[in-house]
N, C-alpha and C positions, 0 to 999 in steps of 0.2 A: 370923386371915386366912381368907377363904373360898378354898377350893381347887377347881379344876376338874380336877385330875389324878386319875386312877383310884387309889383307895386300895387298900392291900394287904388281903387277906381277913383278918378278925379271928380266924378259927378255922382258919387254914391256907389253902393254895392252893385256889382254886376248882376243883372236879373238872371234867374235860373233858366227861365224859358226865353229863347231868343226871339227875334222879330220874325213875323210870318204874315201871310195873307196879303202881300202886296201885288197879287197877280194882275189886278186891274191897271196897274201902272206899266205893264209890259206890253210892248208892241206885238209880241208873239201871241199873247192871249187875245188881244183885239182882233188880229187877223184871223185867228182860229174861230172866234165867234162869228165873223162874217162868213167863213167857210161853212160853218154849221147851218146858219140861216139860209144861205144860198143853196146848200145841198138839199135841205128839206124842201125848198121851193122847186128845185130842179127835179127831184124825184116825183113830186106830185104832178108836175107837168109832163114828164116823159115816161112814166111807168104806169101800166094799168093791168087789168086781169089778163089781157091778151099778150102783152109783151113780157109780163112778169107774173104768171099765174099763181105762183106760191108766195109772192111778195118777198122773196129772199134777197133779190138785188136791192130793192127799196129799203128793206130792213137793215141789210148789211152796210149800205152806204151811210144811212143816217146814224146807225150805231157807231160806225167808225168816226164820223164827224163829231158826234157827241162825246165819244171816249176821249178824243184828243182834247176837247175843251174841258171836260170834267177832271181829267188827270192833271192838267195844269193847275186847276183850282185846288185839288187835293194835295199835289206836290207843294204848292205854296203854303197851304195850311200846315203841312208837316215840317216846314222849314225850321221852326223854332225848336224842334226836338230831335230831328234826324236829317242831316244833310244827305246821308246815303239814300233814305227813302225818297226825299225830294228829287234827287238825281235820277233814281230809278223810275219815278212816276213821269218825269219829263221825257225820259226815254220811251216810255209806253205811249205818251202823247205823240211823240214824233213818229213812232211806229204806226200808230193809228192813222196819222195823216198820210204816210207813205202807202198804207193799204188803200186808203180812199183814192189816192192818185192813180193807183193801179186800176181801180174801177172806172175812173174817168178815161183813162187811156183805152181800156177795153170798149167803152161806149163809143169812142171815136172810131177805133179800128173796125168794129163790127159794122159800122155804117159807111165804111170805105173812106174815112177821113184820116189824114195823118196829123198828129199833134203839131202845133205850131213850132217852128224853129225858134231858138232863143234870139235869133237875129231878125225875126219877123217883126215888122213895125207894130203890128197889133199886140204882140207879146211884150215889146218894149213899152208900149203905151200902158198896158195893164200893170207892168212891173213898176212903172213910175208914178202910179196913183199914190198920193201921200196919205198916210193914216196919221192923223194928229195925235200928239201925246195927250194922255188924260192927266189933268193936273188938279182936280178937285180934292179937297181934304176933309170935307164933311158930307153927310147925306150921300154916301158913296153909291149905294145901290141905285138910288134915283138918278143922281148926276151921271153915273156911268151909263145908265139906260138912255138918257138924253144924248150922251156922247155917241153911243153905238148907233142910235137911229140916224144921227147926222152922218156918220161914216158909212152906214149902209146905203144911204141915198147917194153919197159920193161914188161908191163902188158899183151901184146898181146897173149902170149901162154895160158893165163888163160881166160881173158875177151873176146878175139876175137877168141877163139878156134873154129875150124870148127865143132867139135862135140857139138851139141846144149846142150846136157846134161851137159858137162863140163862147157861150157860158162854160162849157166843159173845158175849153182851152184856157179861158181866163182863170178858172178855178185851179187848174194845174199850175199856172204861174204864181198865184197867191199861196197855194199849198207849199210850193218850193220856197217862197219867201219865209213862211212861217217855220218850216223845217230848218232853214238856215239860221234863223234867229234862236230857235230852241237849241240848236247845236252850240251856238255861241254861249248861251246861258249855261249849258252843261259844262262847257270848257271852263267857264269862270268858276262854277261851283267846284269843279275838280281841283282848280288851282287853290281855291280857298281851303278845301279839305286838306290839300297837301301842306299848306302853310299853318293852318290852325287846328287841324284834326276835326273830329266830329263831336257829338253831344257828350260822349264820355269824357273827352278831354276838356270840354267846356265845364262840366260838373266839377272836375278836378280843380280847374282854375278858380271857380266860385268858392270851393271849399278852402283852398289855400289862401284866397283873399280874406275870407272870414277868419281863418286861423291867425293870419298875420296881423289883422286888425286887433284881434284879442290880445295877441302877444305884445303889440305896440303899447297897449294900455298897462302892461305889467311893469311896474317900476324896477323890479329886480332882474328882469331879463336883459342881458347885455346885447350889444350889436355884434354881428358876425365880423370877425377880423379880416375875412376875405372879401365879402361883398357889401358889408355895411347893413345888411338886412336884419330883421328880428331873429332871435334864437329861441329854442324851446328845450324844455327838460326832457332828456332821454335816458333810459337805463341801458347800460352796456350789457349785451347778451352773451358775450364770449371774451376770452382773453383774460389777462391778469386782473382787469377791472370789472369782470362780470358781476352784475348785481349792483354796481355803483352808478350814481347819476353823473351826467355831464351835460354841457350845453351843446346842442347841435343846430346848425343853420336850418331855419324853417324851409329853405328852398331845396333842401336835400331831396333827390340826388343831383340836382343841377349845380349845387354848391356844397362842398364837403367841409366847410369851415367848422371848427369845434373850439370850445374853451373848457378849462377845468371847472368843475362845479363850484369850487371855492373862489373863482375869479371875481374880483370887485373892480 
C-alpha cells in the first residue's frame, strides 16, 4: 500500500539541527582562500603612501577578499538552521569577489594594460591549474592548513607572480572560477529549498516524526484506512459531532483519513 504518512527515520530520529560547517570541502572556498592570500601580497607589493596615500585601495581590496572568504565560512556555519541565510551569505561572498575583480580591472587599465582575453594562452593556463580536493576527516584545521600551503605553492607562479600585470590577470581568472562555483552552489541550494523547504519545514518534519513514533507505540491507535499510517485522537470542532472525539490521520492535511472513535 502506498503511504502518504511521514515515515520514521531508518537510522534513528532526524536531528533538529542539520549538517553545517563543510566549507573546507568546497572548491569555491579553497580558491577564495588563495585569492585572499594573493591579494594581501599583491597590495603590499604594489601600493604605498605615494600611490595610495590614504590606504583606501589597499584596505578595500583586502577587505573585499576577506569578506568573500569569511561569508562562505559563516554561510556554511548557518546551513544547519537556515538555508535562506546560507544562500544570502554565499551571494554576499560572490558580490565581494566581483567587487575585488573590479579593482584588479582598474589596476590594469590605469597602467595602460588590457585584461587578458579568455582565449589568451596565459588565461587558459591559469584557468587549468588544478586545485586538489580536500579529503581529511580529522584534525581539520591543521590538515586544511597543510593542504592550502600546498595549493598556494602550486598557484604561486600565477597568483603571486612578481609581475603585477601577470598577478592581476591571473587573479581575475581565479576570481571568475570561484564566482562560477559559488553560483552553482547557490543554484543547488535553491533547488534543495524548492524540494524540501527551509528550517521551519524541517522542524515540522521532526515534530511529526516524533508524534508518529509516539502514536505507533499506542496499542489502541488504529491505522489510517487511506495511507496505513498512525492515527491520533482529535476532537471535532464543528458540525453535528462537535465536541466528540474521532481518529484522524497523523499526516493530516496531507492525508484526510478518519475513523470513528468506537472503531476496533
